[in-house]
N, C-alpha and C positions, 0 to 999 in steps of 0.2 A: 221724467217726472214720476212715472209709475214706480221706478226703482227707488226713488226717494221716499215715496209714500209707503212702499212695502218695508223699507228699512226702518222708517219711523214707526210704523205699526208694530213691527217686531220688537223694537226697543221699548215701546210703550207697554206692550203686553208683558214683556219680560220684567220690566220695572214693577208693574202692578202685581204680578204674581210673586215677585220677590218680597214686596212690601207685605202682601197677604201672609206669606209664609213666615216672615219675620215677626209680624204681630202675633201670630199663633204661638211661635216659639217663645216670645218674650212675655206673654201674658201670664201673670201669676195664676197658680192652680190651687183651688181648694176642692171644688166639685167638678171643675172642668167646663162649667156652663159658659163662663165668659170666653174662654179659649175657643169653644166650639161655635161662638156666635159672631166671629169675624166673617161677614157675608159680602163677598164681592158681587157687583152687579154692573150692568151697562145701561146707560140712559137715565135711570132714576135710582135714587138710593133706597135700600131696603129699610123698612120702618118697623118690622116685626122682630121678635125673638123666636128662635127655634129650639125645640126640646125644652127641657127643664133640668134643674140641678141633678135630679136623680135619674134622668133619662135623656141622655144627650142625643142630638141628631146631626149627623155629618152631611146628610144628603143636600141640604140647601147650600152649604159652602162648596161642595163638589159641583153642584149645578152652576153656581156662580163662577167657579174657576173655569169651567168649560165655556161659559158665556164670554168671559174675559179673553180666553184663549182664541176665540174667533173674532175678536175686536178688529175693526177697521176704522180709519180716520172719520168716516161718515157715520159711525155707529153712535156717537154721542159720548158723553163723559163716562169714565170708569169711577165707580165708588167702591169703597170698602167701609162698611158700617158695622157697628156693634151697639145694640140697643139694650143690653142687659142694664138694669137700673143702677148698678154700682160700677160701671166701667169708668166713669169719671173719677170716682174715688180711688180705684185701682191705679189709674194714670196719675193721680195726685200723690201716690206713694203710700197708700194705706196698707200695702203688703210689703213685708220685708223681702219678698222674692223678686221684686223688680223696683228699680229706682223711679222716682217721680219723673214724669215726662217720657216714659218708655215708648209711648206711641210716637211722639215727635222724634225720638231718638232713632227708631226703626226707619221712619220715613227719611230722615236726614242721612242716615248711613247708607241706605239703598240708593238714594238719589246721588250721593257722592260717588258710590261705586259705578252707577250708570254713567255719570259724567266722565269718568276715567276711561270708559270703554269706547271703542270706535264703532260707528255704525258700519254694518256690512253684511 
């Protein structure tokens, strides 16, 4: 049972971190504020924004990545949030840099990739 839990935790952490990285990579960039506000967390979703368009802050995302990296099945849900006011418009296709639905596309692509991998 412990081996299954460890393999499941490893696969879940890997998927969450891949989704986080994919969201950062696919988010359109003007000031970089939206890209820097993909904030992973465990247990409760982040509700704030960090930094501002002229002064980005990577510390919160890095802290969240470390928190996710230590996730176990009993830790609670993993969240990846972005609370900049215009993230929905970006995901709806307001930028020519990314297609409409890029968030869902990243989640689906990484989930598909994870489903093709073997636990181990």
